[in-house]
C-alpha positions in Angstrom: 96.2 -34.2 -149.5 99.3 -36.8 -149.6 99.7 -39.7 -151.7 98.6 -41.9 -149.0 95.4 -40.0 -148.5 94.7 -40.6 -152.5 92.3 -43.4 -153.2 94.4 -45.5 -154.6 93.7 -46.7 -158.7 92.9 -50.0 -159.9 96.2 -51.6 -161.7 96.7 -54.4 -163.6 99.1 -57.3 -161.8 100.4 -60.4 -162.0 101.8 -62.8 -159.3 103.0 -66.2 -159.0 101.9 -69.2 -158.2 104.7 -72.0 -158.2 105.0 -72.2 -162.0 101.9 -70.4 -162.9 101.0 -67.0 -163.2 98.1 -65.3 -161.5 96.5 -61.9 -163.2 94.0 -59.7 -161.5 93.1 -56.3 -161.5 93.2 -54.0 -157.7 95.0 -52.1 -155.5 98.2 -53.2 -153.6 97.2 -53.1 -149.9 100.3 -53.9 -148.4 103.8 -55.1 -148.9 106.2 -55.9 -146.2 109.7 -58.5 -145.7 111.4 -60.4 -143.2 114.8 -59.5 -144.6 117.7 -58.0 -142.4 121.3 -57.5 -142.8 123.5 -60.7 -143.0 120.1 -63.4 -143.5 120.8 -64.9 -146.9 116.8 -66.2 -146.7 114.0 -63.7 -146.1 110.3 -63.5 -146.8 108.5 -61.1 -149.0 104.7 -60.9 -148.5 101.9 -58.7 -150.3 98.0 -58.7 -150.1 95.8 -57.0 -152.8 92.5 -56.3 -153.0 90.5 -57.2 -156.7 88.1 -54.6 -158.3 85.9 -57.4 -158.0 86.4 -57.2 -154.1 88.4 -60.7 -153.8 91.8 -60.8 -151.9 95.4 -62.1 -153.2 98.2 -63.5 -150.6 101.0 -63.4 -152.3 104.3 -64.8 -150.2 107.8 -65.0 -152.0 110.8 -66.7 -150.5 113.9 -65.3 -151.4 117.1 -66.7 -150.5 120.9 -66.0 -151.9 122.3 -69.1 -151.0 124.4 -71.8 -153.2 125.5 -75.2 -153.0 128.0 -77.7 -154.4 127.1 -79.5 -157.4 127.1 -82.8 -155.1 125.1 -80.9 -152.3 122.3 -83.3 -150.8 119.9 -80.2 -150.1 120.8 -79.0 -153.9 119.9 -82.4 -154.6 116.7 -83.1 -152.5 115.3 -79.4 -153.7 116.2 -80.2 -157.4 118.1 -76.5 -157.0 119.4 -75.4 -161.0 122.8 -75.4 -162.3 123.7 -71.7 -162.7 123.3 -72.1 -166.5 120.0 -73.0 -166.3 118.5 -70.1 -164.5 116.4 -68.0 -166.2 118.6 -65.0 -165.5 121.9 -66.6 -166.6 124.9 -67.7 -165.0 125.6 -65.6 -162.2 129.0 -63.4 -162.6 132.1 -63.7 -159.9 131.2 -60.1 -158.7 127.5 -61.3 -158.0 128.6 -64.8 -156.7 130.4 -62.3 -154.1 127.2 -60.9 -153.2 125.6 -64.4 -152.3 126.0 -66.8 -149.6 127.6 -70.4 -149.4 125.3 -73.1 -148.3 127.3 -73.9 -144.6 126.6 -77.8 -145.0 128.4 -78.6 -148.2 130.5 -74.9 -148.0 131.1 -75.2 -152.0 134.5 -73.0 -152.3 133.6 -69.6 -154.4 136.5 -70.9 -156.8 134.5 -73.7 -158.2 133.1 -73.2 -161.6 130.3 -71.1 -161.2 128.1 -73.6 -164.1 128.5 -76.4 -161.9 127.3 -74.5 -158.7 123.7 -74.7 -157.8 121.5 -71.7 -156.5 118.3 -71.5 -154.8 115.6 -69.8 -156.2 112.7 -67.8 -155.3 109.5 -69.6 -154.5 106.0 -68.2 -155.3 103.0 -69.0 -153.2 99.1 -67.3 -153.6 96.2 -67.5 -152.2 92.6 -66.4 -153.0 90.6 -65.2 -150.3 86.3 -64.0 -150.5 86.5 -62.2 -147.4 88.5 -60.4 -144.9 87.7 -63.1 -142.3 89.0 -65.9 -144.7 92.4 -63.6 -145.5 93.1 -63.6 -141.8 92.2 -67.7 -141.4 94.9 -68.6 -144.5 97.6 -66.2 -142.8 97.3 -68.1 -139.4 99.9 -71.2 -139.3 99.6 -74.2 -136.7 102.8 -75.0 -134.8 102.4 -77.9 -132.4 98.8 -78.0 -132.0 98.9 -74.3 -131.3 97.1 -71.7 -133.8 99.5 -68.2 -134.1 99.8 -65.2 -136.6 103.5 -65.1 -137.4 104.8 -61.1 -137.0 105.3 -61.3 -140.7 101.0 -61.6 -141.4 100.7 -59.1 -138.2 102.6 -56.8 -140.1 100.8 -57.3 -143.3 97.3 -57.2 -141.8 98.3 -53.9 -140.1 99.5 -52.0 -143.2 96.4 -53.1 -145.6 94.4 -52.2 -142.2 94.9 -48.3 -143.1 93.9 -48.8 -146.4 90.8 -51.4 -146.4 88.3 -50.7 -143.4 86.6 -53.9 -143.9 89.9 -56.0 -143.4 90.9 -53.8 -140.7 87.3 -54.3 -138.8 87.7 -58.1 -139.3 91.7 -58.1 -138.1 91.5 -55.0 -135.1 88.7 -57.4 -133.0 89.0 -61.0 -132.5 85.9 -63.1 -132.2 85.9 -66.2 -130.3 83.1 -69.0 -130.3 
């Protein structure tokens, strides 16, 4: 028996939803990422099943982009200055691994304290049923309902560990 075949042991988790925390006990069914080489922004998605048989979807918008202090994007999104970040002001070395905004084009020689940084954006949702999970992961674009590829990957991987989710996801019922 491999570790993938072994039954999952419920664990205590805490995820974020905006500025609040969501705590629960359950199992991680799947984690997928849209991260690719040289892309400064990506999404990480996780799907959990709680011991109470609810599902938690957690989505994190990730970014390594920084802006000048007078950038409109930084102002509109109320981005934090380096000294306001929870982890503290990035070092010059860390800044070297980040990407400057292609609109305001900040100089890496600008004082780090005057630069503004994009932060992780967290969203979490609770679904009562596998069908509700699938519904929450669909998007509507120009009137067309679609399942983004990252959500399809999340569901595909989670279906391996959750037969109820597999039954709902692998056969689409249309009325």
